[in-house]
N, CA, C and O atoms as a Tinker XYZ file with bonds, in Angstrom:
   364  protein
     1  N      6.428000  -57.788000  -29.428000    73     2
     2  CA     5.659000  -57.191000  -28.382000    64     1     3
     3  C      4.676000  -56.206000  -28.988000    63     2     4     5
     4  O      5.059000  -55.344000  -29.778000    81     3
     5  N      3.430000  -56.332000  -28.626000    73     3     6
     6  CA     2.390000  -55.496000  -29.176000    64     5     7
     7  C      1.827000  -54.606000  -28.070000    63     6     8     9
     8  O      1.483000  -55.077000  -26.987000    81     7
     9  N      1.740000  -53.276000  -28.376000    73     7    10
    10  CA     1.218000  -52.333000  -27.406000    64     9    11
    11  C     -0.204000  -51.958000  -27.776000    63    10    12    13
    12  O     -0.560000  -51.856000  -28.950000    81    11
    13  N     -0.989000  -51.760000  -26.760000    73    11    14
    14  CA    -2.365000  -51.309000  -26.958000    64    13    15
    15  C     -2.357000  -49.798000  -27.217000    63    14    16    17
    16  O     -1.655000  -49.061000  -26.525000    81    15
    17  N     -3.120000  -49.335000  -28.195000    73    15    18
    18  CA    -3.124000  -47.915000  -28.575000    64    17    19
    19  C     -3.647000  -47.032000  -27.444000    63    18    20    21
    20  O     -3.149000  -45.922000  -27.253000    81    19
    21  N     -4.635000  -47.502000  -26.695000    73    19    22
    22  CA    -5.183000  -46.731000  -25.585000    64    21    23
    23  C     -4.154000  -46.578000  -24.475000    63    22    24    25
    24  O     -4.031000  -45.519000  -23.859000    81    23
    25  N     -3.409000  -47.672000  -24.231000    73    23    26
    26  CA    -2.402000  -47.633000  -23.179000    64    25    27
    27  C     -1.266000  -46.669000  -23.556000    63    26    28    29
    28  O     -0.771000  -45.932000  -22.703000    81    27
    29  N     -0.859000  -46.673000  -24.816000    73    27    30
    30  CA     0.198000  -45.770000  -25.274000    64    29    31
    31  C     -0.280000  -44.318000  -25.163000    63    30    32    33
    32  O      0.471000  -43.451000  -24.716000    81    31
    33  N     -1.505000  -44.058000  -25.562000    73    31    34
    34  CA    -2.051000  -42.712000  -25.483000    64    33    35
    35  C     -2.122000  -42.248000  -24.022000    63    34    36    37
    36  O     -1.788000  -41.102000  -23.721000    81    35
    37  N     -2.552000  -43.126000  -23.123000    73    35    38
    38  CA    -2.634000  -42.796000  -21.711000    64    37    39
    39  C     -1.251000  -42.483000  -21.147000    63    38    40    41
    40  O     -1.097000  -41.529000  -20.384000    81    39
    41  N     -0.241000  -43.278000  -21.514000    73    39    42
    42  CA     1.113000  -43.069000  -21.013000    64    41    43
    43  C      1.696000  -41.745000  -21.530000    63    42    44    45
    44  O      2.383000  -41.038000  -20.792000    81    43
    45  N      1.420000  -41.415000  -22.792000    73    43    46
    46  CA     1.886000  -40.136000  -23.339000    64    45    47
    47  C      1.238000  -38.968000  -22.598000    63    46    48    49
    48  O      1.910000  -38.008000  -22.221000    81    47
    49  N     -0.066000  -39.064000  -22.398000    73    47    50
    50  CA    -0.788000  -38.006000  -21.703000    64    49    51
    51  C     -0.293000  -37.854000  -20.271000    63    50    52    53
    52  O     -0.107000  -36.740000  -19.782000    81    51
    53  N     -0.085000  -38.976000  -19.609000    73    51    54
    54  CA     0.396000  -38.947000  -18.231000    64    53    55
    55  C      1.803000  -38.359000  -18.152000    63    54    56    57
    56  O      2.078000  -37.558000  -17.259000    81    55
    57  N      2.687000  -38.732000  -19.051000    73    55    58
    58  CA     4.051000  -38.208000  -19.024000    64    57    59
    59  C      4.072000  -36.709000  -19.331000    63    58    60    61
    60  O      4.844000  -35.970000  -18.720000    81    59
    61  N      3.239000  -36.251000  -20.264000    73    59    62
    62  CA     3.168000  -34.815000  -20.556000    64    61    63
    63  C      2.634000  -34.057000  -19.343000    63    62    64    65
    64  O      3.138000  -32.984000  -19.011000    81    63
    65  N      1.633000  -34.600000  -18.690000    73    63    66
    66  CA     1.067000  -33.967000  -17.504000    64    65    67
    67  C      2.110000  -33.867000  -16.390000    63    66    68    69
    68  O      2.222000  -32.830000  -15.736000    81    67
    69  N      2.864000  -34.930000  -16.177000    73    67    70
    70  CA     3.913000  -34.922000  -15.150000    64    69    71
    71  C      4.975000  -33.872000  -15.493000    63    70    72    73
    72  O      5.433000  -33.151000  -14.606000    81    71
    73  N      5.363000  -33.777000  -16.743000    73    71    74
    74  CA     6.356000  -32.787000  -17.151000    64    73    75
    75  C      5.849000  -31.359000  -16.964000    63    74    76    77
    76  O      6.584000  -30.495000  -16.486000    81    75
    77  N      4.596000  -31.113000  -17.339000    73    75    78
    78  CA     4.034000  -29.763000  -17.204000    64    77    79
    79  C      3.921000  -29.366000  -15.737000    63    78    80    81
    80  O      4.292000  -28.251000  -15.371000    81    79
    81  N      3.424000  -30.248000  -14.906000    73    79    82
    82  CA     3.286000  -29.943000  -13.478000    64    81    83
    83  C      4.659000  -29.761000  -12.835000    63    82    84    85
    84  O      4.849000  -28.855000  -12.023000    81    83
    85  N      5.605000  -30.607000  -13.191000    73    83    86
    86  CA     6.956000  -30.470000  -12.653000    64    85    87
    87  C      7.617000  -29.161000  -13.066000    63    86    88    89
    88  O      8.248000  -28.494000  -12.245000    81    87
    89  N      7.475000  -28.796000  -14.333000    73    87    90
    90  CA     8.052000  -27.538000  -14.807000    64    89    91
    91  C      7.381000  -26.346000  -14.131000    63    90    92    93
    92  O      8.053000  -25.379000  -13.775000    81    91
    93  N      6.062000  -26.407000  -13.952000    73    91    94
    94  CA     5.353000  -25.304000  -13.299000    64    93    95
    95  C      5.807000  -25.145000  -11.856000    63    94    96    97
    96  O      5.964000  -24.022000  -11.376000    81    95
    97  N      6.018000  -26.245000  -11.166000    73    95    98
    98  CA     6.461000  -26.165000   -9.771000    64    97    99
    99  C      7.899000  -25.663000   -9.661000    63    98   100   101
   100  O      8.236000  -24.949000   -8.717000    81    99
   101  N      8.738000  -26.029000  -10.610000    73    99   102
   102  CA    10.131000  -25.588000  -10.561000    64   101   103
   103  C     10.314000  -24.152000  -11.040000    63   102   104   105
   104  O     11.206000  -23.453000  -10.560000    81   103
   105  N      9.494000  -23.707000  -11.968000    73   103   106
   106  CA     9.722000  -22.401000  -12.589000    64   105   107
   107  C      8.814000  -21.320000  -12.015000    63   106   108   109
   108  O      9.306000  -20.302000  -11.530000    81   107
   109  N      7.513000  -21.519000  -12.059000    73   107   110
   110  CA     6.655000  -20.374000  -11.821000    64   109   111
   111  C      5.569000  -20.503000  -10.793000    63   110   112   113
   112  O      4.628000  -19.711000  -10.830000    81   111
   113  N      5.626000  -21.414000   -9.903000    73   111   114
   114  CA     4.565000  -21.537000   -8.904000    64   113   115
   115  C      4.850000  -20.712000   -7.663000    63   114   116   117
   116  O      4.214000  -20.916000   -6.629000    81   115
   117  N      5.787000  -19.789000   -7.744000    73   115   118
   118  CA     6.084000  -18.931000   -6.616000    64   117   119
   119  C      5.330000  -17.627000   -6.771000    63   118   120   121
   120  O      4.995000  -17.217000   -7.883000    81   119
   121  N      5.067000  -16.977000   -5.645000    73   119   122
   122  CA     4.400000  -15.679000   -5.686000    64   121   123
   123  C      5.364000  -14.611000   -6.157000    63   122   124   125
   124  O      4.950000  -13.667000   -6.831000    81   123
   125  N      6.606000  -14.731000   -5.829000    73   123   126
   126  CA     7.618000  -13.765000   -6.215000    64   125   127
   127  C      8.846000  -13.949000   -5.341000    63   126   128   129
   128  O      8.818000  -14.702000   -4.368000    81   127
   129  N      9.908000  -13.268000   -5.688000    73   127   130
   130  CA    11.120000  -13.383000   -4.888000    64   129   131
   131  C     10.987000  -12.655000   -3.563000    63   130   132   133
   132  O     11.599000  -13.056000   -2.573000    81   131
   133  N     10.195000  -11.591000   -3.530000    73   131   134
   134  CA     9.981000  -10.832000   -2.303000    64   133   135
   135  C      8.483000  -10.674000   -2.050000    63   134   136   137
   136  O      7.950000   -9.577000   -2.215000    81   135
   137  N      7.800000  -11.730000   -1.659000    73   135   138
   138  CA     6.351000  -11.629000   -1.494000    64   137   139
   139  C      5.939000  -10.775000   -0.303000    63   138   140   141
   140  O      4.783000  -10.359000   -0.223000    81   139
   141  N      6.857000  -10.502000    0.626000    73   139   142
   142  CA     6.490000   -9.719000    1.800000    64   141   143
   143  C      6.522000   -8.218000    1.538000    63   142   144   145
   144  O      6.153000   -7.438000    2.416000    81   143
   145  N      6.958000   -7.791000    0.340000    73   143   146
   146  CA     7.015000   -6.372000    0.011000    64   145   147
   147  C      5.855000   -5.989000   -0.897000    63   146   148   149
   148  O      5.503000   -6.722000   -1.821000    81   147
   149  N      5.263000   -4.822000   -0.617000    73   147   150
   150  CA     4.175000   -4.360000   -1.477000    64   149   151
   151  C      4.640000   -3.289000   -2.442000    63   150   152   153
   152  O      3.910000   -2.936000   -3.369000    81   151
   153  N      5.820000   -2.772000   -2.250000    73   151   154
   154  CA     6.403000   -1.776000   -3.146000    64   153   155
   155  C      7.880000   -2.079000   -3.281000    63   154   156   157
   156  O      8.301000   -3.229000   -3.149000    81   155
   157  N      8.667000   -1.049000   -3.543000    73   155   158
   158  CA    10.104000   -1.254000   -3.661000    64   157   159
   159  C     10.705000   -1.613000   -2.310000    63   158   160   161
   160  O     11.544000   -2.510000   -2.221000    81   159
   161  N     10.278000   -0.913000   -1.249000    73   159   162
   162  CA    10.895000   -1.155000    0.050000    64   161   163
   163  C      9.893000   -1.249000    1.190000    63   162   164   165
   164  O     10.305000   -1.294000    2.350000    81   163
   165  N      8.605000   -1.282000    0.911000    73   163   166
   166  CA     7.593000   -1.302000    1.963000    64   165   167
   167  C      6.888000   -2.647000    2.041000    63   166   168   169
   168  O      6.516000   -3.243000    1.030000    81   167
   169  N      6.719000   -3.100000    3.273000    73   167   170
   170  CA     5.850000   -4.246000    3.503000    64   169   171
   171  C      4.411000   -3.741000    3.513000    63   170   172   173
   172  O      4.198000   -2.538000    3.661000    81   171
   173  N      3.427000   -4.605000    3.363000    73   171   174
   174  CA     2.036000   -4.152000    3.429000    64   173   175
   175  C      1.716000   -3.454000    4.755000    63   174   176   177
   176  O      0.946000   -2.493000    4.776000    81   175
   177  N      2.301000   -3.930000    5.859000    73   175   178
   178  CA     2.063000   -3.279000    7.153000    64   177   179
   179  C      2.641000   -1.873000    7.165000    63   178   180   181
   180  O      2.027000   -0.961000    7.718000    81   179
   181  N      3.813000   -1.682000    6.563000    73   179   182
   182  CA     4.411000   -0.344000    6.498000    64   181   183
   183  C      3.575000    0.589000    5.636000    63   182   184   185
   184  O      3.383000    1.753000    5.985000    81   183
   185  N      3.080000    0.088000    4.520000    73   183   186
   186  CA     2.250000    0.904000    3.635000    64   185   187
   187  C      0.955000    1.311000    4.336000    63   186   188   189
   188  O      0.529000    2.461000    4.231000    81   187
   189  N      0.326000    0.376000    5.051000    73   187   190
   190  CA    -0.896000    0.696000    5.792000    64   189   191
   191  C     -0.622000    1.728000    6.876000    63   190   192   193
   192  O     -1.406000    2.658000    7.068000    81   191
   193  N      0.495000    1.564000    7.588000    73   191   194
   194  CA     0.851000    2.505000    8.648000    64   193   195
   195  C      1.086000    3.900000    8.076000    63   194   196   197
   196  O      0.606000    4.887000    8.634000    81   195
   197  N      1.818000    3.987000    6.970000    73   195   198
   198  CA     2.091000    5.278000    6.351000    64   197   199
   199  C      0.787000    5.948000    5.903000    63   198   200   201
   200  O      0.627000    7.161000    6.042000    81   199
   201  N     -0.137000    5.156000    5.368000    73   199   202
   202  CA    -1.423000    5.687000    4.931000    64   201   203
   203  C     -2.224000    6.236000    6.107000    63   202   204   205
   204  O     -2.845000    7.294000    6.002000    81   203
   205  N     -2.209000    5.519000    7.217000    73   203   206
   206  CA    -2.956000    5.963000    8.397000    64   205   207
   207  C     -2.337000    7.205000    9.025000    63   206   208   209
   208  O     -3.062000    8.106000    9.447000    81   207
   209  N     -1.011000    7.267000    9.093000    73   207   210
   210  CA    -0.339000    8.444000    9.656000    64   209   211
   211  C     -0.624000    9.666000    8.799000    63   210   212   213
   212  O     -0.908000   10.741000    9.328000    81   211
   213  N     -0.553000    9.516000    7.493000    73   211   214
   214  CA    -0.832000   10.633000    6.592000    64   213   215
   215  C     -2.277000   11.094000    6.729000    63   214   216   217
   216  O     -2.544000   12.294000    6.779000    81   215
   217  N     -3.202000   10.154000    6.788000    73   215   218
   218  CA    -4.611000   10.512000    6.975000    64   217   219
   219  C     -4.845000   11.233000    8.290000    63   218   220   221
   220  O     -5.609000   12.196000    8.346000    81   219
   221  N     -4.185000   10.768000    9.356000    73   219   222
   222  CA    -4.321000   11.399000   10.666000    64   221   223
   223  C     -3.797000   12.831000   10.626000    63   222   224   225
   224  O     -4.441000   13.738000   11.152000    81   223
   225  N     -2.643000   13.042000   10.014000    73   223   226
   226  CA    -2.090000   14.393000    9.905000    64   225   227
   227  C     -3.007000   15.300000    9.086000    63   226   228   229
   228  O     -3.214000   16.460000    9.442000    81   227
   229  N     -3.550000   14.779000    8.002000    73   227   230
   230  CA    -4.446000   15.585000    7.177000    64   229   231
   231  C     -5.695000   15.996000    7.945000    63   230   232   233
   232  O     -6.140000   17.138000    7.830000    81   231
   233  N     -6.269000   15.078000    8.730000    73   231   234
   234  CA    -7.457000   15.422000    9.502000    64   233   235
   235  C     -7.138000   16.447000   10.578000    63   234   236   237
   236  O     -7.964000   17.315000   10.860000    81   235
   237  N     -5.951000   16.365000   11.188000    73   235   238
   238  CA    -5.582000   17.354000   12.193000    64   237   239
   239  C     -5.331000   18.720000   11.567000    63   238   240   241
   240  O     -5.582000   19.741000   12.208000    81   239
   241  N     -4.842000   18.763000   10.333000    73   239   242
   242  CA    -4.605000   20.041000    9.667000    64   241   243
   243  C     -5.907000   20.712000    9.253000    63   242   244   245
   244  O     -5.936000   21.923000    9.034000    81   243
   245  N     -6.982000   19.940000    9.143000    73   243   246
   246  CA    -8.274000   20.520000    8.769000    64   245   247
   247  C     -8.724000   21.544000    9.802000    63   246   248   249
   248  O     -9.275000   22.582000    9.435000    81   247
   249  N     -8.501000   21.274000   11.086000    73   247   250
   250  CA    -8.919000   22.242000   12.105000    64   249   251
   251  C     -8.137000   23.536000   11.972000    63   250   252   253
   252  O     -8.714000   24.613000   12.124000    81   251
   253  N     -6.827000   23.465000   11.690000    73   251   254
   254  CA    -6.043000   24.684000   11.465000    64   253   255
   255  C     -6.572000   25.445000   10.254000    63   254   256   257
   256  O     -6.688000   26.670000   10.291000    81   255
   257  N     -6.889000   24.732000    9.196000    73   255   258
   258  CA    -7.427000   25.380000    7.997000    64   257   259
   259  C     -8.776000   26.031000    8.282000    63   258   260   261
   260  O     -9.074000   27.112000    7.775000    81   259
   261  N     -9.587000   25.362000    9.099000    73   259   262
   262  CA   -10.901000   25.902000    9.440000    64   261   263
   263  C    -10.759000   27.224000   10.185000    63   262   264   265
   264  O    -11.498000   28.170000    9.913000    81   263
   265  N     -9.815000   27.299000   11.125000    73   263   266
   266  CA    -9.595000   28.550000   11.852000    64   265   267
   267  C     -9.090000   29.653000   10.927000    63   266   268   269
   268  O     -9.456000   30.817000   11.089000    81   267
   269  N     -8.254000   29.291000    9.960000    73   267   270
   270  CA    -7.764000   30.292000    9.011000    64   269   271
   271  C     -8.878000   30.792000    8.096000    63   270   272   273
   272  O     -8.912000   31.970000    7.741000    81   271
   273  N     -9.786000   29.898000    7.715000    73   271   274
   274  CA   -10.903000   30.299000    6.860000    64   273   275
   275  C    -11.753000   31.366000    7.548000    63   274   276   277
   276  O    -12.144000   32.352000    6.924000    81   275
   277  N    -12.037000   31.164000    8.844000    73   275   278
   278  CA   -12.895000   32.090000    9.581000    64   277   279
   279  C    -12.109000   33.207000   10.267000    63   278   280   281
   280  O    -12.680000   33.968000   11.048000    81   279
   281  N    -10.820000   33.317000    9.990000    73   279   282
   282  CA    -9.959000   34.375000   10.531000    64   281   283
   283  C     -9.969000   34.418000   12.056000    63   282   284   285
   284  O     -9.971000   35.497000   12.649000    81   283
   285  N     -9.976000   33.265000   12.681000    73   283   286
   286  CA    -9.920000   33.240000   14.148000    64   285   287
   287  C     -8.598000   32.639000   14.637000    63   286   288   289
   288  O     -8.481000   32.262000   15.804000    81   287
   289  N     -7.622000   32.551000   13.763000    73   287   290
   290  CA    -6.340000   32.008000   14.186000    64   289   291
   291  C     -5.406000   33.087000   14.734000    63   290   292   293
   292  O     -4.339000   32.762000   15.255000    81   291
   293  N     -5.783000   34.359000   14.627000    73   291   294
   294  CA    -4.999000   35.463000   15.192000    64   293   295
   295  C     -5.942000   36.642000   15.449000    63   294   296   297
   296  O     -7.002000   36.734000   14.830000    81   295
   297  N     -5.555000   37.553000   16.372000    73   295   298
   298  CA    -6.404000   38.703000   16.666000    64   297   299
   299  C     -6.456000   39.686000   15.495000    63   298   300   301
   300  O     -5.626000   39.640000   14.588000    81   299
   301  N     -7.413000   40.539000   15.535000    73   299   302
   302  CA    -7.593000   41.523000   14.475000    64   301   303
   303  C     -6.461000   42.544000   14.488000    63   302   304   305
   304  O     -5.941000   42.891000   15.548000    81   303
   305  N     -6.090000   43.013000   13.327000    73   303   306
   306  CA    -5.053000   44.036000   13.214000    64   305   307
   307  C     -5.672000   45.423000   13.072000    63   306   308   309
   308  O     -4.961000   46.411000   12.888000    81   307
   309  N     -6.969000   45.490000   13.158000    73   307   310
   310  CA    -7.653000   46.760000   12.962000    64   309   311
   311  C     -7.730000   47.603000   14.234000    63   310   312   313
   312  O     -8.113000   48.771000   14.178000    81   311
   313  N     -7.376000   47.032000   15.359000    73   311   314
   314  CA    -7.452000   47.762000   16.620000    64   313   315
   315  C     -6.339000   48.808000   16.701000    63   314   316   317
   316  O     -5.225000   48.577000   16.231000    81   315
   317  N     -6.645000   49.940000   17.290000    73   315   318
   318  CA    -5.626000   50.971000   17.478000    64   317   319
   319  C     -4.792000   50.710000   18.728000    63   318   320   321
   320  O     -3.789000   51.384000   18.964000    81   319
   321  N     -5.203000   49.744000   19.515000    73   319   322
   322  CA    -4.483000   49.382000   20.726000    64   321   323
   323  C     -3.572000   48.193000   20.441000    63   322   324   325
   324  O     -3.883000   47.369000   19.580000    81   323
   325  N     -2.461000   48.096000   21.148000    73   323   326
   326  CA    -1.587000   46.928000   20.938000    64   325   327
   327  C     -2.268000   45.648000   21.429000    63   326   328   329
   328  O     -2.810000   45.605000   22.534000    81   327
   329  N     -2.232000   44.639000   20.618000    73   327   330
   330  CA    -2.871000   43.359000   20.941000    64   329   331
   331  C     -1.769000   42.339000   21.203000    63   330   332   333
   332  O     -0.843000   42.187000   20.407000    81   331
   333  N     -1.883000   41.654000   22.316000    73   331   334
   334  CA    -0.917000   40.624000   22.659000    64   333   335
   335  C     -1.380000   39.305000   22.037000    63   334   336   337
   336  O     -2.529000   38.903000   22.221000    81   335
   337  N     -0.502000   38.637000   21.310000    73   335   338
   338  CA    -0.837000   37.341000   20.742000    64   337   339
   339  C     -0.823000   36.304000   21.852000    63   338   340   341
   340  O      0.173000   36.158000   22.560000    81   339
   341  N     -1.909000   35.597000   22.001000    73   339   342
   342  CA    -2.011000   34.599000   23.075000    64   341   343
   343  C     -2.029000   33.175000   22.529000    63   342   344   345
   344  O     -2.171000   32.220000   23.293000    81   343
   345  N     -1.889000   33.030000   21.239000    73   343   346
   346  CA    -1.970000   31.684000   20.678000    64   345   347
   347  C     -0.677000   30.923000   20.859000    63   346   348   349
   348  O     -0.661000   29.698000   20.731000    81   347
   349  N      0.419000   31.624000   21.158000    73   347   350
   350  CA     1.704000   30.959000   21.303000    64   349   351
   351  C      2.451000   30.825000   19.995000    63   350   352   353
   352  O      3.602000   30.387000   19.969000    81   351
   353  N      1.787000   31.206000   18.896000    73   351   354
   354  CA     2.430000   31.142000   17.598000    64   353   355
   355  C      2.883000   32.542000   17.202000    63   354   356   357
   356  O      2.071000   33.467000   17.176000    81   355
   357  N      4.165000   32.711000   16.895000    73   355   358
   358  CA     4.640000   34.050000   16.510000    64   357   359
   359  C      4.066000   34.474000   15.165000    63   358   360   361
   360  O      3.830000   33.640000   14.291000    81   359
   361  N      3.844000   35.776000   15.005000    73   359   362
   362  CA     3.316000   36.319000   13.753000    64   361   363
   363  C      4.317000   37.252000   13.151000    63   362   364
   364  O      4.070000   37.821000   12.088000    81   363
């Protein structure tokens, strides 16, 4: 029985290709064991939510900081008369 050299080369190439594709699909064609997590314990939706909540809190704290910068968060202590705090925050 005589084999054609081109046919043998084609069969070798085809068998190697099948083995490589099969091994890739069995071993490493997955995204990961936990693709729904973006960190150790957070999903991408949880991470986005945490980022938005933190940003919202930071923006709300800016107004408090602004009042403290301009000293309008409490009445002046320079008055000789007793001043009642009306902000609701104890001093």
